[in-house]
Every structure is written in structure tokens, then in C-alpha cells.
N, C-alpha and C positions, 0 to 999 in steps of 0.2 A: 127724533123720538116723537111719537104721536102724543097728542094732548090728552086723550082719554082712551081707555080700553074697557069695554063693557062686557062683563061676564066672559072674557076671552073669546068673544064671538064677533064684536063690532069695534072697529077702530073709528074714533071721532077726531077730526082735525078742525080746530077752531080758528077762525079768522075774523078780523075787524078792519075791513078795507072797503073802498068804494065799490069795486067790482072784483069778482073772482077772475083770475087769469089762468092760462094754461099751466103755469108753474105750480099753482095750487093743486090742480087736478093731478099733475104728475107726481107731486110729493105724496099725496094720499095713495095714489096707485102704486108707487114704489113701496110704501109700507105694506100694502096688501101682497105684493109680489114677494116681499122678504119674509112673510110669515105664513102660517097656515090659515089665517083669517081671510074670509072671502068677502065680507061686507065692510064698506067704509062710508062714513057720513062726513061730508064737507059742509060745515056750517059757517056762514058769514053773518056777522052781526053789524054790518055796515049800515049806511043810510037806508038801504032797502034790504031787509034780511033775506037770505037765500039758504035753501037746504038742497044739497045734491047727494044722491046715493050712487056709490060706485061699487061695482061687483067685479071680482076677479076670481074665478073658480079655481079650486085646487088642481083640477085636471089640466089646466093650462100652465101650471108651474113646473118648470123643469130644472 
């Protein structure tokens, strides 16, 4: 389950780790694929904060 859902338009996944890894991106992307939401934010509050925006448009979902 995603950490935050903003106005049913943006999924936000929060992390607190040294570095984001492929599994973090995959988790957020899977949330986008499983919903009608197209925009995801992956936020890392580790030693060096990171913000990554992921987009998966509805026309790609089957």
C-alpha cells in the first residue's frame, strides 16, 4: 500500500535509506500500474534527500 495518496491524483512513496534502489522504483511503478493514477513521487529522506517523479500513463495500462 502506498504511503500517501494526494487528491486521488498522485501516489507518494516515502523512504528513509542511504540510496534508492531499483526495488523502490519498481514498487512505486507497480502502484501506478495497479491504479488509474498516472503520477508517482518517490521521496527519500536519507542522508542525501532525493525526489524522483515517475509517470505511467493510463493509455499504457492494459
